[in-house]
Backbone bond lengths (Angstrom), bond angles and torsions (degrees), N, CA, C in turn:
res aa  C-N    CA-C-N  psi(-1)  N-CA   C-N-CA  omega(-1)  CA-C   N-CA-C  phi
1 M - - - 1.464 - - 1.516 110.76 -
2 R 1.342 116.40 -43.40 1.459 119.89 -179.18 1.515 110.54 -62.94
3 L 1.349 116.77 -36.65 1.461 119.86 179.59 1.514 111.18 -63.39
4 L 1.347 117.02 -42.83 1.456 119.42 179.22 1.517 111.22 -63.90
5 C 1.345 116.03 -38.85 1.471 118.94 177.31 1.524 110.72 -63.56
6 L 1.318 116.50 -41.96 1.464 120.17 179.16 1.520 111.00 -62.76
7 I 1.325 115.55 -40.19 1.463 119.91 -179.75 1.510 110.71 -57.92
8 F 1.337 115.53 -44.67 1.453 119.07 -171.23 1.512 113.52 -80.28
9 T 1.350 117.19 -24.82 1.460 119.07 -169.85 1.515 114.59 -111.94
10 F 1.352 118.41 12.90 1.460 116.72 -174.63 1.521 111.26 -65.09
11 C 1.330 114.73 153.00 1.466 122.85 -166.58 1.515 112.83 -65.09
12 L 1.339 115.25 140.05 1.458 120.97 179.15 1.527 112.36 -84.60
13 F 1.313 117.17 -23.34 1.457 120.52 -171.73 1.513 111.21 -109.13
14 S 1.307 117.24 147.39 1.462 119.77 172.81 1.519 108.64 -74.18
15 N 1.342 116.43 152.71 1.460 120.04 -179.01 1.523 111.84 -60.20
16 S 1.331 117.34 -35.02 1.462 119.80 -177.51 1.520 111.59 -67.75
17 I 1.342 116.91 -39.89 1.466 120.18 179.46 1.523 109.54 -65.73
18 V 1.345 116.06 -45.99 1.455 119.98 -179.45 1.517 110.79 -62.78
19 A 1.326 117.11 -43.01 1.468 120.37 179.25 1.522 110.50 -58.75
20 N 1.321 117.71 -43.58 1.462 121.27 178.32 1.521 111.15 -62.46
21 N 1.336 116.90 -42.04 1.457 120.65 179.34 1.521 110.83 -63.40
22 V 1.321 117.19 -43.56 1.464 121.07 179.66 1.522 110.44 -63.02
23 D 1.327 117.23 -45.64 1.466 120.33 179.39 1.522 111.13 -59.52
24 S 1.328 116.51 -41.86 1.468 120.38 179.71 1.522 111.21 -63.48
25 L 1.341 116.21 -43.13 1.456 120.22 -179.92 1.524 111.89 -66.81
26 L 1.327 116.62 -39.90 1.467 120.04 178.51 1.524 111.07 -65.56
27 N 1.328 116.44 -38.87 1.469 120.17 176.97 1.526 110.39 -64.18
28 L 1.346 115.10 -40.89 1.460 120.07 179.35 1.524 110.40 -64.53
29 L 1.331 115.96 -38.24 1.461 120.78 179.83 1.526 110.64 -63.18
30 E 1.323 116.97 -39.35 1.466 120.86 179.61 1.520 111.50 -67.02
31 E 1.340 116.08 -29.27 1.458 119.96 -176.30 1.524 112.62 -83.44
32 Q 1.340 117.46 -18.37 1.460 120.60 -173.74 1.523 112.06 -78.53
33 K 1.323 114.98 140.07 1.460 119.53 169.46 1.529 107.48 -75.32
34 L 1.319 117.30 147.33 1.461 121.46 -173.64 1.527 112.76 -81.28
35 T 1.324 117.52 31.79 1.464 120.83 -179.00 1.529 111.78 -111.94
36 D 1.317 117.90 -22.51 1.459 121.35 -177.62 1.528 109.14 -88.77
37 V 1.335 115.94 90.90 1.455 121.49 -174.18 1.526 111.56 -62.93
38 N 1.315 116.95 -42.95 1.470 120.15 -177.83 1.527 111.62 -63.79
39 K 1.332 115.83 -40.55 1.465 119.37 179.36 1.528 110.24 -67.29
40 L 1.314 115.73 -42.16 1.467 119.36 178.24 1.522 111.05 -62.65
41 Y 1.342 115.40 -40.96 1.470 119.25 176.41 1.529 110.27 -57.27
42 E 1.329 116.58 -49.23 1.466 120.77 -177.43 1.530 111.37 -59.24
43 I 1.315 116.51 -42.98 1.467 120.01 -178.33 1.528 110.43 -64.95
44 H 1.345 116.85 -47.58 1.473 119.46 -178.17 1.531 110.92 -66.97
45 F 1.327 116.91 -39.32 1.470 119.05 178.54 1.526 110.44 -63.13
46 N 1.332 116.48 -45.11 1.468 119.76 -179.35 1.524 111.76 -67.10
47 L 1.338 117.16 -32.47 1.467 119.35 173.78 1.531 110.11 -64.45
48 G 1.327 116.04 -40.06 1.456 119.29 175.37 1.514 111.69 -59.37
49 E 1.334 115.86 -44.14 1.469 120.83 179.41 1.525 111.25 -62.90
50 E 1.323 117.06 -42.22 1.465 120.65 -178.38 1.531 111.21 -67.77
51 Y 1.332 116.40 -46.27 1.467 118.67 179.58 1.529 110.89 -65.00
52 R 1.331 117.03 -33.72 1.463 120.66 179.51 1.523 111.67 -63.80
53 S 1.331 116.82 -28.45 1.460 120.75 -177.79 1.521 112.12 -85.44
54 R 1.334 116.53 -0.47 1.464 120.14 -179.57 1.522 110.67 -96.37
55 K 1.327 116.85 -163.40 1.459 120.79 -176.21 1.530 111.06 -71.11
56 E 1.327 114.42 167.34 1.461 121.21 -171.66 1.522 113.10 -58.43
57 E 1.333 117.76 -32.04 1.463 119.37 -177.13 1.526 112.20 -67.92
58 N 1.337 117.97 -9.17 1.464 121.21 179.88 1.528 113.03 -96.25
59 Y 1.330 118.55 0.37 1.461 120.10 -176.65 1.526 112.01 -65.18
60 K 1.339 117.09 -35.10 1.474 118.42 178.52 1.525 110.49 -67.67
61 L 1.328 117.80 -38.33 1.465 121.22 175.23 1.521 110.42 -61.24
62 A 1.326 116.03 -43.33 1.466 120.50 178.20 1.519 110.23 -58.98
63 E 1.328 116.52 -46.98 1.465 120.77 -179.39 1.534 110.92 -59.72
64 D 1.334 117.35 -42.36 1.468 120.87 -179.23 1.528 111.23 -58.87
65 H 1.330 116.60 -43.62 1.470 119.53 -179.45 1.529 111.78 -71.32
66 Y 1.338 117.50 -37.30 1.467 119.71 174.95 1.528 110.76 -60.86
67 L 1.335 117.16 -39.99 1.465 120.96 -179.71 1.521 111.29 -65.17
68 I 1.337 116.83 -40.88 1.470 119.87 177.15 1.523 109.87 -63.53
69 A 1.341 115.78 -44.89 1.469 120.04 178.83 1.521 110.71 -60.09
70 L 1.332 116.58 -42.04 1.469 120.67 179.50 1.526 111.05 -63.47
71 N 1.321 117.64 -43.72 1.466 121.16 178.76 1.519 111.73 -61.54
72 L 1.330 116.37 -33.33 1.469 120.54 -179.61 1.525 112.49 -73.60
73 I 1.349 117.02 -27.99 1.461 120.29 -169.95 1.529 113.40 -111.33
74 E 1.354 118.14 -11.92 1.462 118.90 -168.73 1.524 113.62 -70.45
75 E 1.332 118.67 -16.56 1.462 120.20 178.21 1.527 111.88 -82.02
76 T 1.320 117.57 -5.67 1.464 121.32 179.05 1.528 109.07 -89.89
77 D 1.313 115.13 177.97 1.470 120.54 176.04 1.520 111.10 -99.85
78 D 1.319 117.09 16.85 1.462 120.80 -177.24 1.533 109.62 -84.70
79 N 1.338 115.65 81.47 1.464 120.67 -176.46 1.519 112.49 -64.56
80 E 1.330 116.48 -27.92 1.469 119.12 -179.91 1.533 110.62 -65.22
81 K 1.331 116.64 -43.93 1.462 120.16 178.45 1.523 111.30 -69.30
82 I 1.331 116.07 -39.72 1.467 119.56 178.32 1.525 109.74 -61.42
83 A 1.330 116.42 -44.46 1.465 120.95 179.52 1.522 111.12 -62.97
84 G 1.341 116.90 -36.60 1.458 120.36 178.05 1.522 111.74 -62.41
85 C 1.334 116.65 -42.32 1.473 120.84 177.22 1.522 111.11 -65.21
86 L 1.339 115.96 -45.04 1.465 120.36 -179.54 1.527 110.99 -61.91
87 Y 1.333 116.06 -37.81 1.461 118.97 179.23 1.532 110.40 -65.03
88 G 1.335 116.15 -43.97 1.462 119.72 178.34 1.515 111.81 -61.49
89 I 1.334 117.08 -42.17 1.469 121.35 178.99 1.527 110.02 -63.93
90 G 1.344 116.14 -45.61 1.456 120.13 179.44 1.512 112.14 -62.42
91 Y 1.328 115.67 -41.40 1.471 119.99 -178.44 1.526 110.81 -63.90
92 T 1.337 117.29 -43.60 1.460 119.51 -178.06 1.535 111.04 -67.84
93 H 1.329 116.93 -34.88 1.469 119.47 174.09 1.532 110.29 -64.64
94 Q 1.319 115.65 -43.81 1.463 119.65 -178.60 1.525 111.74 -61.33
95 R 1.321 116.18 -41.84 1.465 120.25 -178.45 1.527 111.70 -67.36
96 R 1.339 116.73 -21.11 1.465 120.52 176.86 1.532 111.23 -99.44
97 N 1.343 115.84 13.03 1.472 123.19 178.36 1.529 113.20 64.34
98 N 1.328 116.44 23.08 1.472 120.80 173.36 1.534 107.40 -89.49
99 Y 1.324 115.69 72.61 1.460 120.10 -167.11 1.522 113.63 -67.19
100 Q 1.328 117.69 -39.68 1.466 119.00 -178.23 1.524 111.16 -65.92
101 E 1.344 116.63 -41.27 1.466 120.13 177.04 1.529 110.82 -63.88
102 A 1.326 116.24 -39.40 1.465 120.35 178.30 1.521 110.82 -63.11
103 L 1.331 116.78 -42.85 1.468 120.42 -179.94 1.528 111.21 -62.06
104 V 1.327 117.37 -36.47 1.471 120.54 178.37 1.531 109.80 -59.68
105 S 1.335 117.14 -47.43 1.472 120.73 -179.07 1.519 111.64 -65.78
106 F 1.333 116.88 -46.05 1.468 119.76 -178.02 1.529 111.42 -64.95
107 N 1.330 117.65 -37.97 1.463 120.26 179.70 1.524 111.96 -69.14
108 K 1.336 117.28 -30.34 1.469 119.82 174.46 1.529 110.84 -63.24
109 I 1.345 116.10 -36.61 1.467 119.86 177.54 1.522 110.10 -61.45
110 L 1.325 117.17 -41.39 1.467 121.10 -179.07 1.518 111.08 -61.99
111 E 1.333 117.45 -29.38 1.459 121.78 -177.94 1.523 112.80 -76.25
112 L 1.337 116.99 -31.09 1.472 118.31 -171.26 1.525 114.79 -114.71
113 D 1.338 118.35 -19.88 1.464 119.54 -172.12 1.513 110.98 -87.31
114 D 1.329 115.72 145.97 1.461 123.34 -179.35 1.522 109.05 -99.28
115 D 1.337 116.71 114.29 1.461 117.93 -175.40 1.524 113.16 -75.87
116 E 1.336 117.57 -3.92 1.464 119.73 174.07 1.528 110.92 -76.30
117 N 1.323 116.35 -19.85 1.457 121.96 177.86 1.524 109.34 -77.69
118 K 1.340 116.57 127.23 1.471 119.51 -175.83 1.516 112.16 -65.87
119 N 1.336 117.47 -19.35 1.468 120.61 176.93 1.528 111.56 -92.85
120 S 1.321 116.74 10.64 1.456 121.28 -176.44 1.524 111.72 -60.07
121 K 1.331 114.79 139.68 1.463 120.89 174.45 1.531 111.50 -90.48
122 K 1.333 116.77 0.59 1.464 120.37 -175.37 1.530 112.52 -61.77
123 P 1.348 119.83 -49.43 1.470 117.89 179.22 1.521 112.51 -63.28
124 K 1.344 116.87 -35.71 1.466 119.41 177.55 1.522 110.54 -65.71
125 A 1.336 116.22 -37.36 1.465 119.66 178.20 1.524 110.40 -64.15
126 Y 1.342 116.83 -45.81 1.464 120.27 176.66 1.531 110.61 -57.93
127 S 1.332 116.18 -42.42 1.463 120.29 -178.36 1.527 111.71 -64.09
128 Q 1.347 116.39 -42.25 1.464 120.14 179.52 1.528 111.14 -69.92
129 I 1.328 117.17 -37.73 1.464 120.43 174.86 1.522 109.43 -58.92
130 S 1.323 115.82 -41.44 1.468 120.86 178.09 1.523 111.67 -59.59
131 T 1.333 116.83 -45.58 1.465 119.03 -177.82 1.534 111.61 -67.79
132 I 1.336 116.42 -29.78 1.469 119.37 176.07 1.530 110.09 -66.94
133 Y 1.344 116.36 -47.21 1.463 118.88 179.52 1.528 111.22 -64.65
134 Q 1.336 116.24 -32.53 1.460 118.98 175.52 1.536 109.98 -62.51
135 A 1.337 115.97 -45.16 1.467 120.23 179.51 1.528 111.48 -63.16
136 L 1.333 116.45 -30.72 1.461 121.28 179.54 1.527 112.51 -84.92
137 G 1.334 116.34 -3.08 1.460 120.49 177.94 1.511 114.96 83.80
138 D 1.348 117.39 9.60 1.465 121.37 177.97 1.529 107.81 -95.26
139 Y 1.333 116.43 82.21 1.460 120.89 -171.60 1.527 112.64 -71.66
140 Q 1.319 117.78 -27.28 1.457 119.69 178.82 1.530 110.60 -65.99
141 R 1.338 116.37 -47.68 1.475 119.43 177.37 1.526 110.93 -66.58
142 A 1.314 116.22 -36.26 1.463 119.64 177.25 1.535 109.85 -59.30
143 F 1.320 116.45 -46.46 1.465 121.24 179.95 1.528 111.19 -63.59
144 E 1.324 116.90 -47.06 1.467 120.59 -176.94 1.526 111.57 -60.46
145 N 1.314 117.15 -44.51 1.467 119.90 -178.30 1.520 111.75 -71.19
146 Q 1.333 117.24 -35.69 1.463 118.98 178.31 1.526 111.15 -68.10
147 M 1.335 117.07 -34.49 1.466 120.34 176.79 1.527 110.51 -66.71
148 K 1.330 117.83 -36.54 1.469 120.62 176.48 1.529 110.38 -63.28
149 A 1.330 116.15 -40.91 1.467 120.25 176.72 1.521 109.95 -62.75
150 L 1.328 116.63 -45.95 1.463 121.31 -177.75 1.522 111.47 -59.74
151 L 1.326 117.47 -43.05 1.465 120.59 -178.19 1.528 111.47 -63.03
152 I 1.333 116.86 -39.28 1.470 119.73 178.46 1.524 110.21 -68.90
153 Y 1.335 117.37 -43.21 1.467 120.41 178.03 1.521 111.03 -59.40
154 E 1.325 116.45 -41.84 1.467 120.11 179.89 1.521 110.67 -65.67
155 R 1.335 117.13 -42.93 1.462 120.71 -179.75 1.524 111.44 -63.60
156 N 1.338 116.62 -35.74 1.467 121.02 179.90 1.530 112.92 -88.21
157 N 1.330 116.16 2.46 1.469 121.52 -179.47 1.528 111.66 55.67
158 D 1.332 115.89 39.37 1.463 122.63 177.51 1.528 107.30 -92.24
159 L 1.327 116.24 93.71 1.465 120.44 -171.83 1.528 112.21 -66.11
160 L 1.322 117.30 -38.65 1.465 119.10 178.80 1.528 110.17 -65.90
161 G 1.327 116.22 -38.23 1.460 119.87 176.24 1.523 111.66 -64.78
162 V 1.325 116.68 -40.85 1.469 120.99 177.30 1.527 109.82 -60.70
163 A 1.338 116.02 -44.22 1.467 120.23 179.00 1.523 110.26 -62.82
164 N 1.326 116.78 -42.63 1.465 121.36 -179.88 1.526 111.37 -60.37
165 S 1.334 116.77 -45.45 1.462 119.85 -179.43 1.525 111.41 -66.78
166 N 1.326 117.42 -40.23 1.464 119.65 176.97 1.524 111.16 -62.55
167 Y 1.320 116.10 -40.84 1.470 120.43 176.54 1.530 110.79 -59.91
168 N 1.340 115.67 -47.23 1.463 119.56 -178.74 1.525 112.19 -66.35
169 L 1.329 116.87 -35.18 1.464 119.99 175.80 1.531 110.09 -65.20
170 G 1.332 116.19 -39.46 1.456 119.92 175.62 1.519 111.57 -59.17
171 T 1.324 116.38 -39.76 1.462 121.10 -179.46 1.529 111.18 -69.21
172 I 1.333 117.25 -38.10 1.466 120.53 176.73 1.528 110.39 -58.40
173 F 1.330 116.79 -46.20 1.468 120.18 180.00 1.532 111.25 -70.98
174 Y 1.331 116.64 -32.93 1.467 120.15 179.13 1.529 110.36 -58.54
175 Y 1.324 116.48 -45.59 1.462 119.83 -176.39 1.526 113.05 -79.75
176 Q 1.324 116.04 -2.03 1.458 120.06 168.76 1.530 111.11 -102.15
177 S 1.346 115.67 8.33 1.468 122.80 -179.66 1.529 112.51 62.85
178 Q 1.335 116.76 24.54 1.465 121.31 174.87 1.538 107.15 -97.48
179 Y 1.321 114.49 75.97 1.456 120.14 -166.42 1.524 113.65 -72.00
180 E 1.323 118.10 -31.50 1.469 119.79 177.67 1.529 110.63 -65.30
181 K 1.348 117.01 -43.93 1.467 120.37 177.15 1.525 110.60 -65.87
182 S 1.321 115.65 -38.97 1.462 120.26 178.04 1.523 109.99 -60.10
183 L 1.321 116.27 -46.08 1.468 121.41 179.54 1.521 111.12 -58.28
184 E 1.311 116.66 -41.68 1.464 121.75 -179.01 1.528 111.63 -58.22
185 F 1.326 116.12 -46.86 1.465 119.67 -177.74 1.530 111.76 -73.96
186 Y 1.329 117.72 -38.13 1.458 119.71 177.18 1.532 111.44 -61.82
187 L 1.337 116.42 -38.96 1.475 119.90 178.89 1.524 111.34 -65.90
188 K 1.332 117.04 -37.30 1.469 120.01 176.50 1.527 110.40 -62.23
189 A 1.330 115.83 -45.01 1.464 119.98 179.15 1.519 110.92 -62.61
190 K 1.328 116.53 -44.01 1.477 121.20 -178.86 1.514 111.33 -61.82
191 S 1.331 117.26 -41.50 1.454 121.20 179.66 1.521 111.68 -59.73
192 I 1.334 116.44 -41.62 1.470 120.54 -179.16 1.524 110.92 -68.45
193 V 1.343 117.61 -46.21 1.470 119.02 -176.91 1.532 111.31 -70.16
194 D 1.331 117.17 -25.96 1.468 119.81 172.34 1.526 109.67 -61.61
195 D 1.339 116.12 -46.11 1.470 120.65 179.73 1.525 111.31 -65.46
196 L 1.334 116.42 -36.52 1.462 120.89 -179.28 1.531 112.17 -79.71
197 Q 1.329 116.50 -12.36 1.474 122.22 -177.44 1.524 111.07 55.98
198 N 1.327 114.35 43.27 1.463 121.42 179.42 1.522 107.88 -95.32
199 E 1.333 117.54 99.45 1.462 121.52 -172.74 1.528 112.10 -69.61
200 K 1.317 117.79 -36.45 1.470 121.03 179.65 1.522 110.26 -59.68
201 F 1.318 115.73 -51.15 1.457 120.65 -178.47 1.530 110.51 -71.31
202 N 1.332 116.19 -32.08 1.462 120.51 178.41 1.529 110.12 -60.89
203 Y 1.330 115.94 -38.54 1.466 119.34 176.04 1.529 110.15 -58.18
204 S 1.337 116.53 -48.82 1.462 120.50 -177.45 1.522 111.35 -59.45
205 C 1.343 116.05 -45.40 1.458 120.10 -179.30 1.523 111.29 -65.56
206 S 1.322 117.31 -42.28 1.465 120.89 -179.43 1.529 111.03 -63.93
207 A 1.342 116.47 -42.92 1.458 120.30 178.35 1.531 111.09 -63.47
208 A 1.339 116.06 -41.52 1.464 120.20 179.08 1.525 110.88 -64.66
209 L 1.332 116.90 -41.51 1.469 120.54 178.41 1.525 111.05 -65.14
210 G 1.331 116.58 -37.23 1.455 119.47 175.34 1.521 111.51 -60.54
211 S 1.334 116.11 -41.04 1.464 120.66 -179.17 1.520 112.13 -69.02
212 V 1.334 116.97 -43.90 1.464 118.93 -176.39 1.526 111.08 -71.73
213 H 1.331 118.07 -34.72 1.470 119.87 175.53 1.527 111.10 -65.84
214 E 1.328 116.20 -33.28 1.469 119.16 176.50 1.529 110.44 -64.49
215 K 1.352 116.61 -41.05 1.456 120.19 177.53 1.527 111.44 -63.70
216 L 1.341 116.43 -32.39 1.464 121.31 179.80 1.534 111.62 -85.21
217 K 1.334 115.97 2.34 1.471 123.41 -179.55 1.531 112.29 62.55
218 N 1.325 115.60 27.13 1.467 121.55 172.43 1.529 107.13 -90.89
219 N 1.312 116.56 75.52 1.466 120.24 -168.09 1.526 113.27 -64.80
220 E 1.317 117.51 -37.23 1.468 119.39 -179.93 1.525 111.10 -66.63
221 E 1.339 116.68 -42.68 1.461 120.34 177.57 1.527 110.41 -66.00
222 S 1.321 116.02 -40.28 1.461 120.12 178.13 1.522 110.47 -59.76
223 L 1.331 116.60 -46.02 1.460 120.51 179.67 1.526 110.84 -62.45
224 K 1.331 116.51 -41.66 1.471 120.35 -179.38 1.526 111.18 -58.89
225 Y 1.325 116.33 -49.45 1.468 119.33 -177.23 1.531 111.75 -71.18
226 N 1.332 116.91 -34.65 1.464 118.25 176.54 1.525 111.98 -67.41
227 M 1.327 117.47 -33.58 1.465 120.34 175.70 1.531 110.44 -67.16
228 I 1.339 116.09 -39.61 1.469 120.23 177.06 1.535 109.74 -62.92
229 S 1.344 116.20 -44.44 1.466 119.77 -178.95 1.530 110.64 -64.35
230 L 1.328 117.05 -37.54 1.470 120.01 178.39 1.528 110.78 -64.13
231 E 1.320 116.08 -44.44 1.469 119.70 179.21 1.519 111.33 -60.53
232 L 1.333 116.39 -42.49 1.468 120.63 179.93 1.531 111.29 -68.08
233 A 1.329 116.76 -39.57 1.468 120.35 178.68 1.526 111.11 -64.47
234 E 1.328 116.28 -41.65 1.468 120.07 178.64 1.528 110.88 -65.78
235 K 1.312 116.48 -38.96 1.468 120.81 179.43 1.525 110.77 -62.69
236 Q 1.329 116.03 -35.75 1.466 121.47 -178.32 1.526 112.78 -92.55
237 E 1.354 116.51 0.37 1.465 122.58 -178.01 1.528 111.17 54.62
238 Y 1.324 114.80 41.61 1.459 122.40 -178.95 1.525 108.04 -95.51
239 K 1.339 116.28 97.08 1.461 121.44 -168.94 1.529 112.93 -65.50
240 T 1.336 117.20 -41.54 1.456 119.57 178.41 1.528 110.69 -62.17
241 G 1.334 115.82 -41.07 1.454 120.25 178.56 1.517 112.66 -65.41
242 I 1.330 116.28 -38.37 1.468 120.51 177.32 1.523 109.77 -60.88
243 A 1.330 116.39 -46.43 1.463 120.58 -179.69 1.526 110.86 -63.70
244 Y 1.325 116.68 -43.38 1.472 121.34 -179.39 1.520 110.68 -61.54
245 S 1.333 117.21 -46.88 1.460 121.18 -178.95 1.516 111.85 -65.71
246 K 1.326 116.67 -42.28 1.468 120.01 179.26 1.532 111.26 -63.75
247 G 1.347 115.43 -37.86 1.469 118.71 177.38 1.515 111.50 -63.06
248 N 1.315 116.53 -42.39 1.460 120.61 178.87 1.524 112.03 -66.86
249 I 1.324 116.20 -39.63 1.468 120.01 178.32 1.533 110.19 -63.62
250 A 1.326 115.87 -43.43 1.463 119.48 178.77 1.526 110.90 -61.47
């Protein structure tokens, strides 16, 4: 399970780029007068985003900046910004396995965010709630919340979100040993990311398909998808993915 999570969530940014961004934001923070609330909010929120994209030991730093940003903006009626802070706080709790605290933040998003807004964090909140219940072994709640996310993504024509929910639904069935259903959802996700030409996500789908075909004893199909995942991991210089794919091929 941890390997699949690692596959899907590996960092988009190089450490050097993120470090430069953080240094720039910290310098900007030192230069700002403490009267421009909106500017301070933006700096702290972006620091949260940057720290969140770094290694696990930075998640507490990310949470601290999201909390400051939330305190600066929560008296306004800007629910989109409030939801963005809550999502960051929930995500950092989730990554540190503080599941109950994460659920509190994600459920607050469900109360205030408008899913008709294309920038809504509501489907992402449902999706993260689903992954928490999956980790806790409550597959029924995991399924229900992921389906709620999927319906919003479909209504908003968010193809990457649709692919993400199908992938997560495949994983829910995988860990219940319902491999045929798992295969169905993984194939839906793969079809979408093929059209989107999203290589990062394509790796995740290919690796998942390799695993589920192995469970179904479709060894040739398993080998095919694991070879595809290895090629994609090597292209992206994703070392954990390379090791995972090579292990499956072996």
